[in-house]
N, CA, C and O atoms as a GROMACS GRO file, in nm:
protein
  196
    1MET      N    1   1.638   2.478  -3.786
    1MET     CA    2   1.498   2.474  -3.741
    1MET      C    3   1.441   2.333  -3.765
    1MET      O    4   1.463   2.273  -3.870
    2ALA      N    5   1.369   2.283  -3.667
    2ALA     CA    6   1.311   2.148  -3.677
    2ALA      C    7   1.196   2.148  -3.776
    2ALA      O    8   1.124   2.247  -3.791
    3SER      N    9   1.180   2.036  -3.843
    3SER     CA   10   1.071   2.026  -3.939
    3SER      C   11   0.938   2.005  -3.867
    3SER      O   12   0.936   1.975  -3.748
    4VAL      N   13   0.829   2.021  -3.939
    4VAL     CA   14   0.696   2.008  -3.881
    4VAL      C   15   0.673   1.865  -3.832
    4VAL      O   16   0.608   1.844  -3.730
    5LYS      N   17   0.725   1.767  -3.906
    5LYS     CA   18   0.706   1.626  -3.866
    5LYS      C   19   0.775   1.598  -3.733
    5LYS      O   20   0.720   1.527  -3.649
    6ASP      N   21   0.895   1.653  -3.714
    6ASP     CA   22   0.966   1.632  -3.588
    6ASP      C   23   0.890   1.694  -3.471
    6ASP      O   24   0.880   1.634  -3.364
    7ILE      N   25   0.837   1.813  -3.492
    7ILE     CA   26   0.760   1.880  -3.387
    7ILE      C   27   0.634   1.799  -3.357
    7ILE      O   28   0.596   1.784  -3.240
    8GLY      N   29   0.569   1.749  -3.459
    8GLY     CA   30   0.448   1.668  -3.441
    8GLY      C   31   0.476   1.540  -3.364
    8GLY      O   32   0.398   1.501  -3.276
    9LYS      N   33   0.587   1.473  -3.397
    9LYS     CA   34   0.624   1.350  -3.325
    9LYS      C   35   0.654   1.381  -3.178
    9LYS      O   36   0.612   1.307  -3.090
   10PHE      N   37   0.724   1.489  -3.153
   10PHE     CA   38   0.758   1.528  -3.015
   10PHE      C   39   0.630   1.560  -2.937
   10PHE      O   40   0.616   1.521  -2.821
   11PHE      N   41   0.538   1.632  -2.999
   11PHE     CA   42   0.411   1.669  -2.935
   11PHE      C   43   0.330   1.543  -2.904
   11PHE      O   44   0.274   1.530  -2.795
   12LEU      N   45   0.322   1.450  -2.999
   12LEU     CA   46   0.250   1.324  -2.977
   12LEU      C   47   0.314   1.244  -2.866
   12LEU      O   48   0.244   1.180  -2.787
   13PHE      N   49   0.448   1.246  -2.859
   13PHE     CA   50   0.520   1.173  -2.753
   13PHE      C   51   0.483   1.228  -2.615
   13PHE      O   52   0.459   1.150  -2.522
   14ILE      N   53   0.477   1.360  -2.602
   14ILE     CA   54   0.443   1.423  -2.474
   14ILE      C   55   0.297   1.393  -2.438
   14ILE      O   56   0.268   1.354  -2.325
   15VAL      N   57   0.206   1.411  -2.533
   15VAL     CA   58   0.064   1.385  -2.508
   15VAL      C   59   0.042   1.238  -2.473
   15VAL      O   60  -0.032   1.207  -2.379
   16GLY      N   61   0.104   1.149  -2.547
   16GLY     CA   62   0.091   1.006  -2.518
   16GLY      C   63   0.143   0.970  -2.380
   16GLY      O   64   0.084   0.888  -2.311
   17GLY      N   65   0.252   1.031  -2.340
   17GLY     CA   66   0.307   1.008  -2.206
   17GLY      C   67   0.213   1.055  -2.098
   17GLY      O   68   0.191   0.985  -1.999
   18LEU      N   69   0.156   1.174  -2.115
   18LEU     CA   70   0.061   1.226  -2.016
   18LEU      C   71  -0.063   1.137  -2.006
   18LEU      O   72  -0.110   1.108  -1.896
   19VAL      N   73  -0.114   1.094  -2.120
   19VAL     CA   74  -0.231   1.005  -2.120
   19VAL      C   75  -0.198   0.874  -2.050
   19VAL      O   76  -0.278   0.823  -1.971
   20ALA      N   77  -0.080   0.820  -2.077
   20ALA     CA   78  -0.040   0.694  -2.012
   20ALA      C   79  -0.030   0.711  -1.861
   20ALA      O   80  -0.071   0.622  -1.787
   21ILE      N   81   0.024   0.823  -1.816
   21ILE     CA   82   0.036   0.848  -1.671
   21ILE      C   83  -0.102   0.861  -1.608
   21ILE      O   84  -0.126   0.804  -1.502
   22ILE      N   85  -0.194   0.935  -1.672
   22ILE     CA   86  -0.328   0.954  -1.618
   22ILE      C   87  -0.403   0.822  -1.613
   22ILE      O   88  -0.463   0.788  -1.511
   23VAL      N   89  -0.400   0.746  -1.722
   23VAL     CA   90  -0.470   0.616  -1.727
   23VAL      C   91  -0.409   0.521  -1.625
   23VAL      O   92  -0.482   0.449  -1.556
   24GLY      N   93  -0.278   0.520  -1.614
   24GLY     CA   94  -0.212   0.433  -1.517
   24GLY      C   95  -0.250   0.467  -1.375
   24GLY      O   96  -0.270   0.377  -1.293
   25SER      N   97  -0.259   0.596  -1.344
   25SER     CA   98  -0.296   0.635  -1.208
   25SER      C   99  -0.438   0.591  -1.176
   25SER      O  100  -0.465   0.547  -1.064
   26PHE      N  101  -0.530   0.602  -1.273
   26PHE     CA  102  -0.667   0.557  -1.250
   26PHE      C  103  -0.672   0.405  -1.233
   26PHE      O  104  -0.748   0.355  -1.150
   27MET      N  105  -0.591   0.332  -1.311
   27MET     CA  106  -0.588   0.186  -1.299
   27MET      C  107  -0.534   0.145  -1.161
   27MET      O  108  -0.587   0.054  -1.098
   28ILE      N  109  -0.429   0.214  -1.115
   28ILE     CA  110  -0.373   0.182  -0.983
   28ILE      C  111  -0.476   0.214  -0.875
   28ILE      O  112  -0.493   0.136  -0.781
   29ARG      N  113  -0.545   0.328  -0.888
   29ARG     CA  114  -0.647   0.365  -0.790
   29ARG      C  115  -0.759   0.261  -0.788
   29ARG      O  116  -0.808   0.225  -0.681
   30GLY      N  117  -0.800   0.213  -0.905
   30GLY     CA  118  -0.906   0.113  -0.914
   30GLY      C  119  -0.865  -0.019  -0.851
   30GLY      O  120  -0.944  -0.081  -0.780
   31THR      N  121  -0.741  -0.062  -0.875
   31THR     CA  122  -0.697  -0.188  -0.816
   31THR      C  123  -0.683  -0.174  -0.665
   31THR      O  124  -0.711  -0.268  -0.592
   32MET      N  125  -0.642  -0.058  -0.618
   32MET     CA  126  -0.633  -0.038  -0.473
   32MET      C  127  -0.771  -0.048  -0.410
   32MET      O  128  -0.786  -0.108  -0.304
   33HIS      N  129  -0.873   0.009  -0.475
   33HIS     CA  130  -1.009   0.000  -0.422
   33HIS      C  131  -1.058  -0.145  -0.427
   33HIS      O  132  -1.127  -0.190  -0.337
   34MET      N  133  -1.021  -0.217  -0.533
   34MET     CA  134  -1.062  -0.358  -0.542
   34MET      C  135  -0.999  -0.438  -0.429
   34MET      O  136  -1.062  -0.529  -0.374
   35TRP      N  137  -0.874  -0.406  -0.393
   35TRP     CA  138  -0.808  -0.477  -0.284
   35TRP      C  139  -0.868  -0.437  -0.150
   35TRP      O  140  -0.879  -0.519  -0.060
   36ASP      N  141  -0.908  -0.310  -0.137
   36ASP     CA  142  -0.961  -0.261  -0.009
   36ASP      C  143  -1.097  -0.324   0.022
   36ASP      O  144  -1.122  -0.360   0.137
   37LYS      N  145  -1.184  -0.336  -0.077
   37LYS     CA  146  -1.321  -0.381  -0.051
   37LYS      C  147  -1.328  -0.521   0.011
   37LYS      O  148  -1.395  -0.536   0.114
   38PRO      N  149  -1.263  -0.624  -0.045
   38PRO     CA  150  -1.272  -0.757   0.017
   38PRO      C  151  -1.213  -0.758   0.159
   38PRO      O  152  -1.266  -0.824   0.248
   39GLU      N  153  -1.103  -0.685   0.180
   39GLU     CA  154  -1.042  -0.681   0.313
   39GLU      C  155  -1.136  -0.616   0.412
   39GLU      O  156  -1.149  -0.662   0.525
   40ASN      N  157  -1.201  -0.507   0.372
   40ASN     CA  158  -1.293  -0.438   0.462
   40ASN      C  159  -1.414  -0.527   0.492
   40ASN      O  160  -1.460  -0.532   0.606
   41GLU      N  161  -1.465  -0.596   0.391
   41GLU     CA  162  -1.580  -0.684   0.413
   41GLU      C  163  -1.542  -0.799   0.505
   41GLU      O  164  -1.620  -0.835   0.593
   42LYS      N  165  -1.425  -0.857   0.486
   42LYS     CA  166  -1.380  -0.966   0.572
   42LYS      C  167  -1.363  -0.918   0.715
   42LYS      O  168  -1.406  -0.985   0.809
   43SER      N  169  -1.302  -0.802   0.733
   43SER     CA  170  -1.280  -0.751   0.868
   43SER      C  171  -1.415  -0.718   0.934
   43SER      O  172  -1.431  -0.739   1.054
   44ASP      N  173  -1.510  -0.667   0.857
   44ASP     CA  174  -1.643  -0.637   0.912
   44ASP      C  175  -1.711  -0.766   0.957
   44ASP      O  176  -1.770  -0.772   1.065
   45LYS      N  177  -1.704  -0.869   0.873
   45LYS     CA  178  -1.767  -0.997   0.908
   45LYS      C  179  -1.701  -1.057   1.032
   45LYS      O  180  -1.770  -1.111   1.119
   46LYS      N  181  -1.568  -1.047   1.041
   46LYS     CA  182  -1.499  -1.101   1.158
   46LYS      C  183  -1.540  -1.025   1.283
   46LYS      O  184  -1.559  -1.086   1.389
   47ASN      N  185  -1.554  -0.895   1.274
   47ASN     CA  186  -1.592  -0.814   1.389
   47ASN      C  187  -1.736  -0.845   1.432
   47ASN      O  188  -1.765  -0.848   1.552
   48LYS      N  189  -1.825  -0.867   1.336
   48LYS     CA  190  -1.965  -0.896   1.369
   48LYS      C  191  -1.977  -1.033   1.435
   48LYS      O  192  -2.055  -1.051   1.528
   49ASP      N  193  -1.899  -1.130   1.385
   49ASP     CA  194  -1.905  -1.265   1.445
   49ASP      C  195  -1.838  -1.261   1.581
   49ASP      O  196  -1.832  -1.363   1.650
   0.00000   0.00000   0.00000
């Protein structure tokens, strides 16, 4: 039977991985929006001119 410390480390590893995936997905989504905004503004300005 695994000790309590081993179970705790395994649980922290899983939780830390999930948090990293969630934070990473939000960061990727944010950078994609940052890239989209200047391109959309440039294309709008070009279309208006």
